[in-house]
N, C-alpha and C positions, 0 to 999 in steps of 0.2 A: 630956608636952606634945604637943599635936596638931601634926601636920606643918604645917598651915596657920598655926598660931600661931608656929611657928619660922620660917616662910618670909616672912610678912607684913612684919616689920621690914626685912628686906633689900629686898623689893620697894619698900616706901615710901621707903627711903633712895635707891635707884637711880632711882626716878621723880622724886624731888625734885632729884637731881643733873641728870637729863635735862631737867627743866623749866628749871633755871638756864641750861643750854646753849642750849636752844631760845629762851629769852627774850633771849639775846644777839644773835640773828639779826635782820636788818632787812629791811623790805620792799624797800629800795633795792638790796640785794644778792641778792635771791631768785633772779634769773635767772642769776647767775654760776655758771660751771662751771670747775673746775681743768683739765679735759681734755674733749675732745669726747665721749668714751665714759662720762664720769662723770655722776652725778646733778647737777642744779643744786642750789644751796644750798636753795632752796625745796622741791624735790622730796625732798631728803634730810630736811629738817625734817618734811615730810608723812609720809614713811616712818617716822620716829621717833615721830610722833604716833599712828600706827596700831599699832605693836608692842604696847603694853599691851592692846589688844583681843584679841591672840592668847591672853592668859591666859583670857579668857572663852571663846574658841573651843576651847581645850584642855579645859575642864571641861564645856562644854555638849554635847559630841559626842565620838565616839571616832575619827572620821576627817574629813579635809577634802580634797576634790578641787578643785584650783584650776581645772581645766578638765574638768568632768564630761562623760562621753560622752553623757549624756542631757539636758544642760542647757547654759546659757551659761557661758563661762569667767569667772573672776574678772575684774572690771573695776576696776582700782585707781582710787581717787579722784584728781582732778586738783588741783594746787595752785591755791588761790584767793587766799589772803592769810595773813600771819603770824598775824593775829588769829584766823582760822579754824583754823589749825594748833594754836594754843594752846587754843582752846575744845575741839577734838576730842581733843587730848591729855588735858586735864583730865577730860573725859567718859569716855574710854577707861580712864584710870587708876582712876577711881571704880568703873566696872563690873568691871575686872580685880580690884580689891581685894575686891569683893563675891563674885566667883566663887571666889577663893582662900579667903576666909574661910568660905564655905559648904561647901567640899569636905571631906568626911570622909576620914580616913586611908586607907581602902580605895580611894578614888577616885584617889589619887596613884599607886597601883601599876598601874592599868588601862592596857593598851597603847593608844597613840594613833598613828594613821597619817596621814601626809601623802601625797597622791596627786596626779598630774597626768595627766589624760586616762585615768583608770582604772588607771594604772601606779603601783605603790607606790614612793615616793621613800625613805621610811623608816617604820619602826614602832618606837616606843620607849615605855617607861613614862612616864606623865605627869610624874613627878618629873624625868626627864631632859629631856623636852620643855620644861618650865618653866625648867630651868637653861640649856639650850643654845639652843633655838629661840626662847625669849622673852628671858631675861635676858642671856645672853652675846651674842646677836644685837643687842640694844639697846645694850649696852656697846660693842660693836664700832662700830656706826654713830655712837654719841655721840662716840667718839674721833675718828672721821672728821670729824664736824661741828666739833670743836675745831680741827682743821687748817684747815678751810674758814674758820672765824672768823679765825684767825691770818693766813691768806693775804689776807683782806679787810680787815686792820687793825682788826678788831673785838675788843673785850676778851674774853679767854678766862676764863670763870669758874672758880673753884676747884672741883674735883670730889673727888679723893682727897687733895688737899693744895694748897698755894698755887701760883699761876701768876705769871708776870711781871706780869700785869695786876691780879691779886688776891693780893698777898703775905700777907694775913692768914689 
């Protein structure tokens, strides 16, 4: 079995769970923060909506510099609305799935580098980038989002099993 074929079902499951969590957020709570140094709920949702795009970035290049010395730094998108978050998430998941599906086994072993201002933050094989930088990163922030939902008295969807709000 090709690596992509074994990875895609997990990607699809995690994206479906993330979509459920994002769908539970409301426009009315988007500006709320649990702490001054924390993301707002809307900004956290926006961050989650962008993570699936990293699958595309992982396979369409071998390095990414977030502040290249010879160009403008990465300018993260700004929260506009939950509808926009959901639309971006769906588009990014679709593109990420396509990038994963198209990747031959040899591409999964290719080293991928994250840089900032020309300085290497890490270099890892794409398999590890997909597991840690994409999937685990998303799961971490999705868990964070469930806490935000709970603190805002919004129903927490079931992800790996039932919740107090979704016992089924």
